[in-house]
C-alpha positions in Angstrom: -26.9 -24.4 21.9 -25.1 -21.2 22.9 -23.5 -20.8 26.2 -24.7 -17.9 28.3 -22.1 -15.5 29.7 -22.2 -13.3 32.7 -22.9 -9.8 31.5 -21.3 -8.0 34.4 -17.9 -9.6 34.5 -14.9 -7.2 35.0 -13.6 -7.9 31.5 -16.9 -7.2 29.8 -17.4 -4.0 31.9 -13.9 -2.8 30.9 -14.5 -3.6 27.3 -17.8 -1.8 27.3 -16.3 1.3 29.0 -13.4 1.2 26.4 -15.9 1.4 23.5 -17.9 4.1 25.2 -14.8 6.2 25.6 -13.5 5.7 22.1 -16.9 6.5 20.8 -17.0 9.8 22.7 -13.4 10.9 22.5 -11.8 9.0 19.5 -12.7 11.6 17.0 -11.5 14.4 19.4 -8.2 12.7 19.8 -7.7 12.3 16.0 -8.6 16.0 15.5 -6.2 17.0 18.2 -3.4 14.9 16.7 -4.1 16.3 13.2 -4.0 19.9 14.6 -0.8 19.2 16.3 0.7 18.1 13.0 1.4 14.5 14.0 -0.8 13.0 11.3 0.4 13.6 7.8 3.0 16.2 8.6 5.0 17.6 5.8 8.2 16.8 7.7 7.3 13.1 7.9 6.3 13.1 4.2 9.6 14.8 3.3 11.6 12.3 5.4 9.8 9.4 3.7 10.5 10.8 0.2 14.2 11.3 1.2 14.4 7.7 2.4 12.9 6.4 -0.9 15.3 8.5 -2.9 18.2 7.2 -0.9 17.1 3.6 -1.5 16.7 4.2 -5.2 20.2 5.8 -5.4 21.8 2.9 -3.4 20.2 0.2 -5.6 22.1 -1.6 -8.4 18.9 -2.2 -10.4 15.5 -0.5 -10.7 12.4 -2.6 -11.3 9.4 -0.7 -12.6 6.0 -2.1 -11.7 3.1 -0.5 -13.6 -0.6 -0.8 -13.2 -3.8 1.0 -14.1 -5.0 0.5 -10.5 -4.8 3.4 -8.1 -3.0 2.7 -4.8 -5.6 2.9 -2.0 -8.6 2.4 -4.3 -9.3 -1.2 -3.3 -8.2 -3.7 -0.7 -6.3 -6.3 -2.7 -4.3 -4.8 -5.5 -2.6 -1.9 -3.7 -1.7 -4.0 -0.8 -0.1 -6.6 -3.1 1.9 -3.9 -4.9 3.3 -2.4 -1.7 4.1 -5.9 -0.2 5.7 -6.9 -3.5 7.9 -3.8 -3.4 9.0 -4.4 0.2 9.6 -8.1 -0.3 11.8 -7.6 -3.4 13.8 -4.8 -1.8 14.2 -6.8 1.4 15.0 -10.1 -0.2 17.8 -8.5 -2.3 19.1 -6.4 0.5 18.4 -3.2 -1.4 20.2 -4.2 -4.6 16.9 -4.0 -6.4 14.7 -0.9 -6.0 11.0 -1.3 -7.0 9.5 1.8 -8.5 5.7 1.7 -8.5 3.8 3.4 -11.3 0.1 3.2 -10.3 -3.0 4.8 -11.7 -2.2 4.3 -15.4 0.9 6.6 -15.3 2.6 4.4 -17.9 -0.6 3.1 -19.6 -3.2 0.4 -19.0 -4.1 -3.0 -20.3 -2.6 -3.9 -23.7 -0.2 -0.9 -23.6 1.4 -2.3 -20.4 1.7 -5.8 -21.9 3.5 -4.3 -24.9 5.8 -2.3 -22.7 6.8 -5.5 -20.8 7.3 -7.3 -24.0 9.5 -4.5 -25.3 11.5 -4.3 -22.1 10.4 -0.8 -21.3 9.1 -1.9 -17.9 9.8 -5.1 -16.0 6.4 -5.8 -14.4 2.8 -4.9 -15.2 -0.4 -5.8 -13.5 -3.3 -6.1 -15.8 -6.1 -8.5 -17.0 -5.2 -11.7 -18.7 -7.4 -10.7 -21.6 -4.7 -8.1 -22.5 -2.6 -11.0 -23.8 -5.1 -11.8 -26.6 -3.2 -9.8 -29.3 0.0 -11.7 -28.5 -1.6 -15.2 -28.8 -1.2 -17.2 -32.0 
């Protein structure tokens, strides 16, 4: 049995008002922020690119992670790649820089498996079926 709650408690009224305001003005605030250049500004993008370049230059080793998946295309794979990159770089105190090559930049499937086997790249994300040519 569900417990009934009082519909007009101060908390529920505040929550309801919050949702009303964000519904009315949320889009307007986002448009204003974009127009002001605070969302996706070229300066911020340039700074991020500079920081990545500095990290890569300071690293002793570069690990390339290749995949056919596109970053931002699904919820699980891109998040794993970005977390993997951050975890490796943080765990090694920047000694290893992880370079991501998404979207099939370096190939897909069996081609990636061959590149890992040949030592061209260090890590590849692909289906297990791509190992069939290498099985005895």
